[in-house]
C-alpha positions in Angstrom: 104.2 33.1 25.0 107.8 33.5 26.1 108.8 36.3 28.4 111.0 37.9 25.7 108.0 38.0 23.3 105.8 40.0 25.5 105.5 43.7 24.6 107.1 46.3 26.8 104.7 48.5 28.8 103.7 51.5 26.8 105.7 54.6 28.0 103.9 57.7 29.2 105.1 60.0 26.5 104.2 62.9 24.3 104.8 66.6 24.2 103.1 67.3 27.6 105.3 64.6 29.2 108.4 66.1 27.7 107.4 69.6 28.9 106.8 68.3 32.4 110.1 66.5 32.5 112.0 69.5 31.2 110.3 71.8 33.7 111.2 69.5 36.6 114.8 69.3 35.3 115.1 73.0 34.9 113.4 74.3 38.0 113.2 71.5 40.5 116.6 70.0 40.8 116.2 68.1 44.1 117.0 69.1 47.6 117.9 67.3 50.8 120.8 66.6 53.1 121.7 63.2 51.6 122.0 61.8 48.1 119.0 59.6 48.6 116.8 62.6 49.7 118.0 64.6 46.7 117.1 61.8 44.3 113.7 61.2 45.8 112.9 64.9 45.7 114.1 65.3 42.1 112.2 62.3 40.7 109.0 62.3 42.8 107.1 64.3 40.2 108.6 62.8 37.0 108.9 59.1 37.8 105.9 58.1 35.7 107.2 59.8 32.6 110.8 58.9 33.3 111.2 56.1 30.7 109.4 57.8 27.8 111.7 60.8 27.9 115.0 59.0 28.7 114.5 56.4 26.0 115.5 59.1 23.5 118.2 60.4 25.7 120.2 57.4 27.0 121.9 56.2 23.9 123.7 52.9 23.9 121.8 51.6 26.9 119.8 48.9 25.1 122.9 48.0 23.1 125.0 47.5 26.3 122.3 45.5 28.2 121.6 43.1 25.3 125.3 42.7 24.6 126.1 41.9 28.2 123.1 39.5 28.3 124.6 37.6 25.4 127.7 36.9 27.5 126.0 36.3 30.9 126.2 32.8 32.2 123.2 30.5 32.7 122.0 30.6 36.3 124.0 33.8 36.8 123.5 36.6 39.4 123.1 40.0 37.7 123.3 43.2 39.7 122.1 46.4 38.0 123.4 49.3 40.1 121.5 52.6 39.8 118.6 50.7 38.0 116.0 53.4 38.3 112.6 52.1 37.1 114.0 48.8 36.0 113.5 49.3 32.3 116.9 47.7 31.8 115.2 44.4 32.8 113.1 44.8 29.7 116.2 44.7 27.5 117.5 41.6 29.3 114.1 39.9 28.8 114.0 40.9 25.1 117.4 39.2 24.7 116.0 36.0 25.9 118.5 35.7 28.8 116.2 36.6 31.7 114.5 33.2 32.3 117.9 31.5 32.6 119.2 33.9 35.2 119.1 32.9 38.8 118.4 36.5 39.9 118.5 40.0 38.5 118.7 42.7 41.3 117.6 46.2 40.4 119.4 48.4 43.0 118.7 52.1 43.5 118.4 54.7 46.2 115.4 56.4 44.7 112.1 55.2 46.1 109.8 56.8 43.4 111.7 55.1 40.6 111.9 51.8 42.4 108.1 51.8 42.8 107.8 52.0 39.0 110.2 49.0 38.9 108.1 47.0 41.4 105.0 47.6 39.3 106.9 46.6 36.2 107.9 43.3 37.8 104.4 42.6 39.0 102.9 43.4 35.5 105.4 41.2 33.8 105.2 38.3 36.3 108.9 38.1 36.7 109.9 35.8 39.6 113.6 36.2 39.4 113.8 40.0 39.3 114.0 42.0 42.6 114.1 45.7 43.4 116.5 46.7 46.2 116.7 50.1 47.9 120.5 50.2 48.4 123.7 52.1 47.9 125.7 51.2 44.8 128.9 51.6 46.8 127.9 49.2 49.5 125.1 46.8 48.7 126.1 43.2 48.4 123.8 40.5 46.9 122.6 37.8 49.3 124.6 35.3 47.4 127.8 37.3 48.2 129.0 37.6 44.7 127.7 38.4 41.2 128.4 37.2 37.7 127.4 40.5 36.1 127.3 44.1 37.2 125.9 46.9 35.1 125.7 50.7 35.4 123.3 52.3 32.9 123.7 56.1 33.0 124.1 55.9 36.8 127.9 56.4 37.3 127.4 60.1 36.5 124.8 60.4 39.2 126.8 58.5 42.0 128.8 61.1 44.0 131.6 58.6 44.7 131.6 56.8 41.4 135.2 55.5 42.0 133.9 53.6 45.1 131.0 52.3 43.0 133.3 50.8 40.4 135.6 49.4 43.1 132.6 47.9 44.8 131.5 46.3 41.5 135.0 44.8 41.2 134.8 43.4 44.7 131.5 41.7 44.3 132.2 40.3 40.8 133.5 36.7 40.6 136.8 36.3 38.8 136.0 36.5 35.1 132.8 38.3 35.9 131.4 40.8 33.4 130.8 44.5 33.9 128.8 46.7 31.5 128.6 50.5 31.6 126.9 53.1 29.4 127.0 56.7 30.3 127.7 60.3 29.3 131.3 61.5 29.6 133.9 63.9 28.3 137.3 62.9 27.3 140.6 64.0 28.9 142.3 66.8 27.3 145.0 64.4 26.2 143.3 60.9 26.1 145.2 57.7 25.5 146.2 56.7 22.0 143.2 55.4 20.0 140.6 57.1 22.2 138.3 59.9 21.1 139.4 63.4 21.9 136.9 66.1 22.7 137.6 69.7 22.1 137.5 72.4 24.8 133.9 73.4 24.0 132.6 69.8 24.2 134.5 69.2 27.5 133.3 72.4 29.1 129.8 72.9 27.8 128.4 69.4 28.3 130.0 69.1 31.8 128.4 72.3 32.9 125.1 71.6 31.2 124.5 68.2 32.9 125.9 69.4 36.2 122.9 71.6 36.6 120.9 68.5 37.4 123.7 66.9 39.5 124.8 64.7 36.6 128.6 64.9 36.5 130.4 64.0 33.3 133.9 62.8 34.0 137.0 62.4 31.9 138.1 59.6 34.2 135.4 57.0 33.7 137.0 55.2 30.8 140.6 55.4 32.0 139.6 53.9 35.3 137.4 51.3 33.8 139.9 50.2 31.3 142.6 50.1 34.0 140.5 48.1 36.4 139.0 45.6 34.0 140.1 43.7 30.9 138.3 45.4 28.0 135.9 43.3 26.0 134.5 46.1 23.9 134.4 49.9 23.9 132.4 52.4 21.9 132.6 56.2 22.0 130.0 58.2 20.2 127.5 61.2 20.2 123.8 61.0 20.7 120.9 63.5 20.1 118.8 65.0 22.8 115.0 65.0 23.1 113.3 68.2 22.0 116.7 69.6 20.7 117.9 66.8 18.3 120.4 69.1 16.6 122.5 68.9 19.8 124.5 65.7 20.4 126.1 64.7 23.7 129.1 62.4 24.1 128.5 58.9 25.5 130.3 55.6 25.7 129.5 51.9 26.0 132.0 49.7 27.8 132.1 46.0 28.5 134.9 44.4 30.6 135.9 41.4 32.6 137.4 41.1 36.0 140.8 39.3 35.8 141.6 36.4 37.9 
């Protein structure tokens, strides 16, 4: 049986899991003197239920990963920055691209989430997928460069996301591919052809997510489209677990490094 035909591990879901995750998000927001310490503290008690809850929250993630996989070169080096539990690797595998990659690195600062990723790799028997405890603004693959870099709902959680995008640009080969999916809010006066959010959307969603140190930015798309040649861009709204009547703004961006 091919790797892409294998079923994904069953998520630990259900009402009780949702309640636990929501409790942790509302009343245990992570403490510590460094970003890594805050991440470890925040996710320590919700790592096992992380995927089941966020599969219904992180819209466009699978779409982005499979689209990028379709353009990734044979034998390529792929770096997923802010990879969490490594579920993104499941989407790469489902696309059929994973066996042809030289290496897929799952990079994150959060130890509890990376431990889930390590178990996932062992369960699936992947030999070209590696978890790395590293900083998205500094970590460089052993090969020195990458063919693909992705950020899946991680830019909003990286304090210096400008530096993370710049670092992605630096490690990408000329013509290399970047893929990003994340929450965002538009600028008050966005560029022509871009979605414009009203004051309520720009204010409420920014403040709502900031409670858990997830910072929606009006500058993601302007910076990404300035730094990279746009391959595709989607701006949309997605529902939230438990309260599906509410829809949060998100985007899916693919671009290439010029050169």
